[in-house]
C-alpha angles and dihedrals in degrees: 000000000000121000124213114205147163121220137186112253119195118244131175096289110005137346139301123213110237135172115253109175116181142163119269122239111265096227130059119214112248096257099039135096128209115226126198099216112225101174140011128195126204130227132194085255087070090055090049090055095041094050093037092236094153100034094244117160107237103147111152090004120138106236133226131061094207127076144125133205149132128290110244099174139012132206121251094258098043112119107162100056137054137188110283097032114138110229146162128215122246117242091225106038094200103039100100101158145323128044122348120264124200089233088074089071087074090063107048119132115239092016118053091001129045110270138218102279091107135085096242131024134179114219135172113265088243092053097071139062134202112259123231109275093227094059130085120230089256092054093043092051089069094062110073097072113006097035096042093044091056092045095047091046098050104033111020098039101016104042092218115195135178119290094025120119127242127195113211112196109212130339103271125124101284094043095050092048088051089052091050095046094046093048092048092062097040099262120139118245126202113198127203124204140144090226122080091199091055090048089053090053089050091053090051087054091054107273110164094210136355134206128198102216093200089060091041108034089173091055093161087073090055091049089051091053094046091053094046092245095309099104126215121303094216133027119197093207108196096148102071125195095001095056104027094089093059092041088058090048094056103036116110125244108278087013130144133241116194104204103207117141146043101206089139094048142268100283129114119273110257095221144080118273091208094109088068089059097039092053098036090238127177113228110193124188107219128199107172114284147259130288095251090055089050089056090046091050093049091055089052092048091052094046093049093038091230114181115208113234112244117187100187139353120215128193119251091247089054096051095127089060089055090055091048092049093051090049090053089064091220092123129105111207117338139356113216137193116206132200124204 
């Protein structure tokens, strides 16, 4: 079987995306499965690697942690999977359950390991999960990083319950999943964006309130007003140093900030952390989640009939355009690459 793939190729300052098709090994290892990849979704992490924003060495690496497809072969010792099963890969191939361990960083798809931007991939039988039956491959491809990050932040680490409030910063993949998950259990989501049209889409999806942060640069004050001076119980903090100050200003006493993203860069926040102390706030660093939580999330998605929000689908041959589109930040929800 032949494998089509894209890889990062080092240039003077960052990386190019180049095609690197190659034959697959004939034999599967005993505990592996071979997946025909049907769809891949991109994350800001892929832009970080592509543009060399964090200095990570990814030359000749296949990008993308997130993908879904169909099993086409199983190793001789595999018991839990069969040909034809619909599955998605796990971001961290070795994080099965429990607390995170730094050793898992050696087993991340699209970083240390080749990722999903290829037509066929061999993965350990413990490095995949069954995808929700109601979802297409394109929809399921959005789950391994963005979906699970939102789930792990709000439920596993945050303990979100009905009637609490959740602040979703922006309308990218993690934030829109957070909106959907919060709404599904009767929590109230406030969504930030600089685009009125995106905010309207968020309201259609169930957002309780919306704020245009260009019209309200001090958006924490608006959050405070909307919550009658209580603040939000949960902040899905995908911005990083550029937004953390205002997140701390509008989080409720005993609230929770899930520190997820670095959309505003990797620098230090230029602000006092005292509000975290004064309000007895939990600040949780979040880096995706474990396989058992992925399975838990998928059951929830199926039971609530949640449909992941896909902005645009690109062809496999047009993968570089998908990266460029994600970098433009015009998207709402997820950007997906599909294979026939």
